[in-house]
VEXDREN-2710 file (C-alpha; in Angstrom, 1 decimal):
% VEXDREN-2710
k/r/px/py/pz
1/MET/0.0/0.0/0.0
2/GLU/2.9/2.3/0.7
3/LEU/4.3/1.8/-2.8
4/LEU/1.0/2.7/-4.3
5/SER/0.8/6.0/-2.4
6/THR/4.4/6.8/-3.3
7/ASN/3.6/6.3/-7.0
8/ILE/0.5/8.4/-6.7
9/LEU/2.5/11.2/-5.0
10/ILE/5.2/11.1/-7.8
11/PHE/2.5/11.0/-10.5
12/ALA/0.7/14.0/-8.8
13/GLY/3.9/15.9/-8.7
14/LEU/4.7/15.2/-12.3
15/ALA/1.1/16.1/-13.3
16/LEU/1.3/19.4/-11.4
17/VAL/4.6/20.3/-12.9
18/MET/3.3/19.5/-16.4
19/ILE/0.0/21.5/-15.9
20/VAL/1.8/24.5/-14.5
21/ALA/4.5/24.5/-17.2
22/ALA/1.9/24.0/-20.0
23/PHE/-0.1/26.9/-18.7
24/ALA/3.0/29.1/-18.4
25/ALA/4.1/28.1/-21.9
26/VAL/0.9/29.4/-23.5
27/THR/0.6/32.5/-21.4
28/THR/4.1/33.9/-21.5
29/SER/5.0/36.6/-23.9
30/ARG/8.7/35.6/-24.1
31/MET/9.5/33.0/-26.7
32/MET/12.5/31.4/-25.0
33/ARG/10.6/31.0/-21.7
34/ALA/7.8/29.3/-23.6
35/VAL/10.2/26.8/-25.1
36/THR/11.8/26.2/-21.7
37/TYR/8.3/25.6/-20.2
38/LEU/7.6/23.2/-23.1
39/LEU/10.8/21.4/-22.1
40/PHE/9.5/20.9/-18.6
41/VAL/6.3/19.5/-20.0
42/LEU/8.2/17.0/-22.2
43/PHE/10.4/15.9/-19.3
44/GLY/7.3/15.4/-17.2
45/THR/5.8/13.3/-19.9
46/ALA/9.0/11.2/-20.0
47/GLY/8.7/10.8/-16.2
48/VAL/5.2/9.4/-16.6
49/TYR/6.5/7.0/-19.2
50/PHE/9.3/5.9/-16.8
51/MET/6.7/5.4/-14.0
52/LEU/4.7/3.1/-16.3
53/HIS/7.9/1.1/-17.0
54/TYR/7.9/2.2/-20.6
55/THR/11.6/2.9/-20.6
56/PHE/12.1/2.8/-24.3
57/LEU/9.2/5.3/-24.8
58/GLY/10.6/7.5/-22.1
59/ALA/14.0/7.5/-23.6
60/VAL/12.6/8.3/-27.1
61/GLN/10.6/11.2/-25.5
62/ILE/13.7/12.7/-24.0
63/ILE/15.9/12.1/-27.1
64/VAL/13.5/13.1/-29.9
65/TYR/11.2/15.6/-28.3
66/ALA/13.1/17.1/-25.4
67/GLY/16.4/16.9/-27.2
68/GLY/15.6/17.4/-30.9
69/ILE/12.4/19.3/-31.2
70/VAL/13.1/21.8/-28.4
71/VAL/16.5/22.5/-29.9
72/LEU/14.8/23.1/-33.2
73/PHE/12.3/25.5/-31.5
74/ILE/15.2/27.3/-29.8
75/PHE/17.0/27.6/-33.2
76/ALA/13.9/29.0/-34.8
77/ALA/13.3/31.4/-32.0
78/LEU/16.9/32.7/-32.1
79/LEU/16.8/32.9/-35.9
80/ILE/13.6/35.0/-35.9
81/GLY/15.2/37.3/-33.3
82/LYS/12.0/38.6/-31.9
83/GLY/12.2/37.8/-28.2
84/THR/8.6/38.7/-27.3
85/ILE/5.2/38.2/-28.8
86/ASP/3.0/41.3/-28.8
87/VAL/-0.2/40.2/-26.9
88/THR/-1.4/43.6/-25.8
89/HIS/-3.8/44.1/-28.7
90/THR/-5.7/40.9/-28.3
91/SER/-9.3/41.5/-27.7
92/LYS/-11.5/40.1/-24.9
93/ARG/-13.6/38.5/-27.6
94/ARG/-10.7/36.3/-28.7
95/TYR/-9.8/35.4/-25.1
96/PHE/-13.4/34.3/-24.5
97/ALA/-13.5/32.3/-27.8
98/GLY/-10.3/30.6/-26.8
99/LEU/-11.6/29.8/-23.3
100/LEU/-14.9/28.5/-24.7
101/THR/-13.1/26.3/-27.2
102/SER/-10.7/24.9/-24.5
103/VAL/-13.6/24.2/-22.1
104/SER/-15.6/22.5/-24.9
105/ALA/-12.7/20.3/-25.9
106/MET/-12.1/19.4/-22.3
107/MET/-15.8/18.5/-21.7
108/ILE/-15.9/16.4/-24.9
109/THR/-12.7/14.6/-23.9
110/LEU/-14.0/13.9/-20.4
111/TYR/-17.3/12.6/-21.8
112/LEU/-15.5/10.3/-24.1
113/ILE/-13.2/9.0/-21.3
114/VAL/-16.2/8.3/-19.0
115/THR/-18.4/6.7/-21.6
116/SER/-15.8/4.6/-23.5
117/GLY/-15.8/1.7/-21.1
118/PHE/-12.0/1.6/-21.0
119/SER/-10.8/-1.3/-19.0
120/THR/-7.3/-2.0/-17.8
121/ASP/-7.8/-5.8/-17.4
122/LYS/-7.2/-6.3/-21.2
123/PHE/-3.5/-5.3/-20.9
124/THR/-0.7/-7.5/-19.7
125/VAL/2.2/-6.4/-17.5
126/ASP/4.9/-8.2/-19.5
127/GLY/5.0/-5.9/-22.5
128/VAL/6.7/-6.4/-25.8
129/PRO/10.3/-7.8/-26.1
130/MET/12.9/-5.2/-27.1
131/LYS/13.9/-7.2/-30.2
132/VAL/10.3/-7.0/-31.6
133/VAL/10.3/-3.2/-31.0
134/GLY/13.7/-2.8/-32.6
135/THR/12.7/-4.9/-35.6
136/ALA/9.5/-2.9/-36.0
137/LEU/11.3/0.5/-35.8
138/MET/14.1/-0.4/-38.2
139/GLY/12.2/-2.8/-40.6
140/THR/11.2/-1.9/-44.1
141/ASP/8.1/-4.1/-44.3
142/LYS/4.5/-2.8/-44.4
143/HIS/4.0/-2.2/-40.7
144/ASN/7.5/-1.0/-39.8
145/TYR/8.7/2.5/-39.1
146/VAL/12.0/3.2/-40.9
147/LEU/10.2/5.1/-43.6
148/THR/8.4/7.3/-41.1
149/PHE/11.6/8.3/-39.4
150/GLU/13.2/9.1/-42.7
151/VAL/10.3/11.3/-43.8
152/MET/10.4/13.1/-40.5
153/SER/14.1/13.8/-40.8
154/ILE/13.5/15.3/-44.3
155/LEU/10.6/17.4/-42.9
156/LEU/12.8/18.7/-40.1
157/LEU/15.6/19.5/-42.6
158/ALA/13.1/21.3/-44.8
159/CYS/11.9/23.4/-41.8
160/MET/15.5/24.4/-40.9
161/VAL/16.3/25.3/-44.5
162/GLY/13.1/27.4/-44.7
163/ALA/13.9/29.1/-41.4
164/ILE/17.4/30.0/-42.8
165/MET/15.8/31.3/-46.0
166/ILE/13.4/33.5/-44.1
167/ALA/16.1/34.8/-41.9
168/ARG/18.3/35.7/-44.9
169/LYS/15.6/37.8/-46.5
170/LYS/15.5/40.1/-43.6
END
């Protein structure tokens, strides 16, 4: 029983950090602070994966998202050179529309979670062997993922080239 309460406390701490950092990321007017807050959210997500014993997924979360994507965002923010976002002229109507959209999306999500009949007894604790995961990620068959990773790398390269071209025009 003590282990369960420790896991709940750790999860609650991670969830609190993720919620506060996510809220801070979307409300700050400084671009670098928003990226830093996003980094905290991504590390919190990795922490949840590690708590669930999904070590591979947690490592991928840290390497790909917290490492790669955040660095790309920092690169883009520094390339743009504008440190702040002007939010002073946003009308109250837009704030209300954003709040209404967010609350509606949250209500729909909660309704779907409550009515879906999701049951945890269908899952096993053992998981998938690492060799199967590695074969699926690096295989070239129909249901393997090497092509997806290659397409994502080309997309990220195109984004960086586009950012450089935009910066050169200025």
